[in-house]
C-alpha positions as CSV (number, residue, x, y, z in Angstrom):
1,M,0.1,0.0,0.0
2,S,1.4,3.4,-1.0
3,N,2.0,6.1,1.9
4,K,2.1,9.0,-1.7
5,L,-0.6,12.1,-1.0
6,T,-3.4,12.5,-3.4
7,P,-3.8,15.6,-5.0
8,S,-6.4,16.4,-3.0
9,A,-4.2,16.2,-0.2
10,K,-1.2,18.0,-1.1
11,A,-3.3,20.9,-2.5
12,G,-4.7,20.8,1.3
13,L,-1.0,21.2,2.6
14,I,-0.3,23.4,0.2
15,T,-3.4,26.1,0.8
16,L,-2.2,25.3,4.9
17,I,1.4,26.5,4.5
18,I,0.7,29.3,2.3
19,S,-2.1,30.1,5.1
20,G,0.7,30.3,8.2
21,L,3.1,31.7,5.8
22,A,1.0,34.2,5.6
23,L,-0.2,34.8,8.3
24,T,3.1,35.1,10.3
25,L,4.8,37.5,8.0
26,L,1.6,39.6,7.9
27,S,1.0,39.8,11.2
28,P,1.6,43.5,12.1
29,F,-0.3,44.6,8.6
30,L,-3.2,42.6,9.5
31,S,-3.3,43.9,13.2
32,A,-3.3,47.4,12.2
33,I,-6.3,46.5,9.4
34,I,-7.9,45.2,12.3
35,Q,-7.6,48.1,14.8
36,D,-8.4,50.3,11.9
37,A,-12.1,48.1,11.3
38,I,-12.9,48.4,15.1
39,R,-11.9,52.7,15.2
40,L,-14.7,52.6,12.2
41,A,-16.9,50.1,13.3
42,L,-17.4,51.3,17.0
43,P,-18.0,55.1,19.0
44,A,-14.5,56.5,19.4
45,N,-13.5,56.1,23.6
46,S,-16.3,54.0,24.2
47,T,-15.6,50.9,26.5
48,T,-16.2,48.1,24.0
49,Q,-13.5,50.2,21.7
50,T,-11.3,50.7,24.3
51,Y,-11.0,47.1,25.1
52,L,-11.2,45.6,21.8
53,L,-7.8,48.0,20.9
54,K,-5.6,47.1,23.7
55,L,-5.8,43.3,22.6
56,N,-2.6,42.0,21.1
57,Y,-4.1,40.8,17.3
58,E,-0.1,40.9,16.4
59,Q,0.8,38.3,18.6
60,Q,-2.9,36.4,18.1
61,I,-2.3,36.2,14.6
62,T,1.3,34.7,14.6
63,N,0.4,32.4,17.1
64,I,-2.5,31.1,14.9
65,G,0.3,30.4,11.4
66,I,2.4,28.9,14.3
67,F,-0.3,26.8,15.0
68,T,-0.5,26.2,11.3
69,F,2.7,25.1,11.1
70,S,2.7,22.4,13.4
71,L,-0.4,21.0,11.9
72,I,1.3,20.9,9.0
73,A,4.9,19.1,10.3
74,L,2.2,16.8,12.2
75,Q,0.6,15.7,9.0
76,W,3.8,15.2,7.4
77,L,5.1,13.1,10.4
78,F,2.2,11.0,10.7
79,D,2.3,10.8,7.1
80,S,5.8,10.2,6.4
81,I,6.1,8.0,9.4
82,A,3.5,6.9,11.4
83,R,1.0,6.0,9.0
84,Q,3.5,3.5,7.5
85,D,4.2,2.2,10.6
86,M,1.0,1.7,11.3
87,L,-0.5,0.5,8.0
88,S,3.2,-2.2,8.0
89,Q,1.4,-3.7,11.6
90,I,-2.3,-3.9,10.3
91,I,-1.2,-5.8,7.5
92,K,1.3,-8.3,9.4
93,E,-1.4,-8.7,11.9
94,T,-4.0,-9.3,9.2
95,M,-1.9,-11.7,7.3
96,S,-1.0,-13.5,10.2
97,S,-4.5,-13.8,11.1
98,V,-5.2,-15.2,7.8
99,S,-2.4,-17.3,7.3
100,V,-3.8,-19.0,11.2
101,R,-7.5,-19.5,9.7
102,E,-6.5,-21.1,6.5
103,S,-4.3,-23.3,7.7
104,G,-7.5,-24.5,10.0
105,I,-7.4,-23.5,13.8
106,S,-10.6,-21.9,14.6
107,H,-9.8,-22.0,18.7
108,I,-7.9,-22.7,21.3
109,Q,-9.0,-23.7,24.9
110,M,-5.8,-23.3,27.0
111,D,-7.5,-25.9,29.3
112,S,-8.5,-29.4,27.3
113,K,-10.8,-30.0,30.2
114,S,-13.0,-27.0,29.3
115,I,-13.8,-28.3,26.6
116,D,-17.7,-28.5,25.6
117,H,-18.5,-31.6,23.8
118,K,-22.4,-31.4,24.7
119,N,-23.8,-30.9,20.9
120,D,-20.9,-32.5,19.3
121,I,-20.9,-35.7,20.7
122,P,-24.6,-36.7,20.4
123,T,-25.1,-36.0,16.8
124,A,-22.1,-35.7,15.0
125,E,-22.0,-39.0,12.5
126,T,-18.2,-39.6,12.7
127,L,-17.0,-40.1,16.5
128,I,-13.3,-41.1,16.9
129,I,-11.7,-40.7,20.1
130,G,-8.2,-41.4,21.1
131,T,-6.2,-41.6,23.9
132,H,-3.3,-43.5,26.2
133,Y,-5.2,-44.4,29.6
134,S,-7.3,-41.5,31.0
135,S,-10.5,-42.1,31.6
136,G,-11.6,-39.0,33.1
137,W,-12.5,-37.7,29.4
138,F,-15.1,-40.7,29.4
139,S,-16.4,-39.6,33.0
140,R,-17.1,-36.3,31.9
141,H,-19.0,-36.9,28.7
142,S,-20.7,-40.2,29.3
143,E,-24.2,-39.1,29.4
144,E,-23.5,-37.7,25.4
145,L,-22.1,-40.9,24.8
146,K,-25.4,-42.4,26.1
147,K,-27.4,-40.1,23.9
148,R,-25.2,-41.5,20.6
149,C,-26.1,-44.8,21.6
150,A,-29.8,-44.2,22.0
151,A,-29.3,-42.3,18.6
152,G,-27.8,-44.8,16.3
153,K,-24.4,-43.7,15.9
154,K,-21.0,-45.7,16.0
155,T,-18.0,-44.7,18.0
156,T,-14.7,-45.4,17.9
157,I,-12.3,-45.7,20.7
158,L,-8.8,-46.1,20.8
159,I,-6.7,-46.4,24.4
160,L,-3.2,-47.6,25.1
161,D,-2.5,-51.4,25.6
162,S,-0.9,-51.6,28.6
163,T,1.0,-54.9,27.7
164,S,2.9,-52.8,24.7
165,D,6.3,-51.3,24.7
166,A,4.7,-48.1,24.5
167,A,2.9,-48.6,28.0
168,N,6.2,-50.0,29.6
169,Y,8.0,-46.8,28.1
170,I,5.2,-44.5,29.3
171,K,5.3,-46.1,33.0
172,T,9.1,-44.9,32.9
173,I,8.7,-41.5,32.1
174,E,5.5,-40.6,33.8
175,P,4.3,-40.9,37.5
176,I,2.0,-43.5,37.1
177,T,2.0,-47.4,38.4
178,P,1.9,-50.3,36.3
179,T,-1.3,-50.8,38.4
180,R,-3.2,-47.6,37.9
181,M,-3.0,-47.6,33.9
182,G,-4.5,-51.0,34.1
183,S,-7.0,-49.7,36.7
184,E,-8.2,-46.2,34.5
185,Q,-8.2,-48.3,31.4
186,E,-10.3,-50.7,33.2
187,T,-12.7,-47.7,34.0
188,I,-13.2,-46.7,30.8
189,I,-14.2,-50.2,29.3
190,N,-16.2,-50.6,32.3
191,R,-17.9,-47.4,31.6
192,L,-18.7,-47.5,28.5
193,G,-20.5,-51.4,28.9
194,P,-23.5,-50.3,30.4
195,I,-23.5,-47.3,27.9
196,D,-23.5,-49.6,24.8
197,R,-26.1,-52.2,25.0
198,S,-27.0,-52.7,21.5
199,A,-27.1,-55.9,20.2
200,K,-25.3,-53.8,17.4
201,K,-22.3,-52.8,19.3
202,L,-22.1,-49.5,18.1
203,I,-19.1,-49.1,20.4
204,A,-15.8,-50.5,19.1
205,I,-12.5,-49.9,21.5
206,L,-9.4,-50.2,19.9
207,K,-6.0,-51.0,21.6
208,H,-3.0,-49.3,19.9
209,R,0.8,-49.9,20.4
210,V,1.9,-46.7,20.0
211,V,3.3,-43.3,22.6
212,L,0.5,-40.8,20.9
213,R,2.0,-37.6,20.2
214,Y,-1.3,-36.5,20.9
215,S,-4.8,-37.5,21.9
216,F,-7.4,-36.0,19.8
217,V,-11.8,-36.0,19.4
218,L,-12.3,-36.3,15.9
219,T,-15.4,-35.7,14.4
220,E,-16.8,-35.0,10.2
221,Q,-16.7,-31.0,11.7
222,C,-14.2,-30.6,13.6
223,I,-11.0,-32.5,15.1
224,W,-9.7,-31.4,18.7
225,I,-6.1,-31.8,19.5
226,K,-4.4,-32.4,22.8
227,P,-0.4,-32.1,22.5
228,Y,1.4,-33.9,25.5
229,R,4.2,-32.5,27.1
230,N,7.3,-33.3,27.2
231,S,8.4,-33.4,30.6
232,S,6.8,-35.5,33.2
233,G,4.6,-34.3,36.0
234,Y,0.7,-32.8,35.7
235,S,-0.6,-29.7,34.5
236,K,-3.1,-28.2,32.4
237,I,-3.0,-29.0,28.6
238,P,-4.3,-26.7,26.1
239,S,-6.4,-28.2,22.8
240,I,-6.4,-26.9,19.5
241,R,-9.9,-27.2,17.4
242,L,-9.2,-27.9,13.7
243,D,-11.6,-26.8,11.6
244,A,-12.6,-29.8,8.5
245,G,-11.5,-29.1,5.3
246,S,-8.9,-27.2,6.4
247,P,-4.8,-28.8,5.3
248,L,-4.3,-29.2,9.3
249,Y,-7.6,-31.3,9.8
250,R,-7.0,-33.1,6.7
251,H,-3.5,-33.8,8.3
252,F,-4.6,-35.2,11.2
253,S,-7.1,-36.4,10.0
254,D,-5.3,-38.9,7.5
255,D,-2.5,-39.9,10.7
256,I,-5.7,-41.2,12.5
257,T,-7.3,-43.1,10.1
258,N,-3.6,-44.9,9.5
259,L,-3.5,-45.3,13.1
260,I,-6.7,-47.3,13.2
261,K,-6.1,-49.5,9.9
262,T,-2.8,-50.4,11.8
263,H,-5.0,-51.6,15.3
264,K,-8.0,-52.8,13.8
265,K,-8.9,-55.8,16.5
266,P,-11.2,-54.6,19.0
267,I,-11.4,-55.6,22.5
268,Q,-13.2,-58.5,23.5
């Protein structure tokens, strides 16, 4: 975007320059004209005439000229420096936002436990959930999963095989005992069993044997991605929402599809 002045803007600045210069240089002459006009317009030695003739018109006119020049200086400073910097910043921020939006990121939730899936879970045509062993998500959304089963919709859930090498590795880097990992997974299975009472087995629970880089909740509308920490310990973990049709959605959806293909055998 150019910061050049338009012809009308140039004409306006030239007019201000001429006006300011004229007021400053001609202030004595203009002051004398004003005083003569006061003498002609008002009765001699009247209170009003006496008061008005005492005013320092030369100084006032000079001040107006200085103000005009100051206005021109500020306008020039804005046009040549401030406006360009401001426009550059606006363009930078706008392009950054557009780039992020086009990649697929539509929302970031700083605490993944605060994400509201109440509307998505019962109505989504596709629902795939992947995690390691934590049962918290399933405890928080058991009612929505129950509504989903009642509507005859299928759900795929991937949890870590506690006997895999991946599980053994996680036990070495996370403050979790083998007993607790197995207990958490049993909680997931035991909680989902009563929910899925259909003979069609609407909830398929698969065991994966990899250390996930992220846990996920996938629907045909979006994917919520929760990245895992590199360091040990517990903390609030943010989640990122990726909208369907975006490059990031396709990337993670393909990755999840390949994960399912590798681990097809459901839990009996």
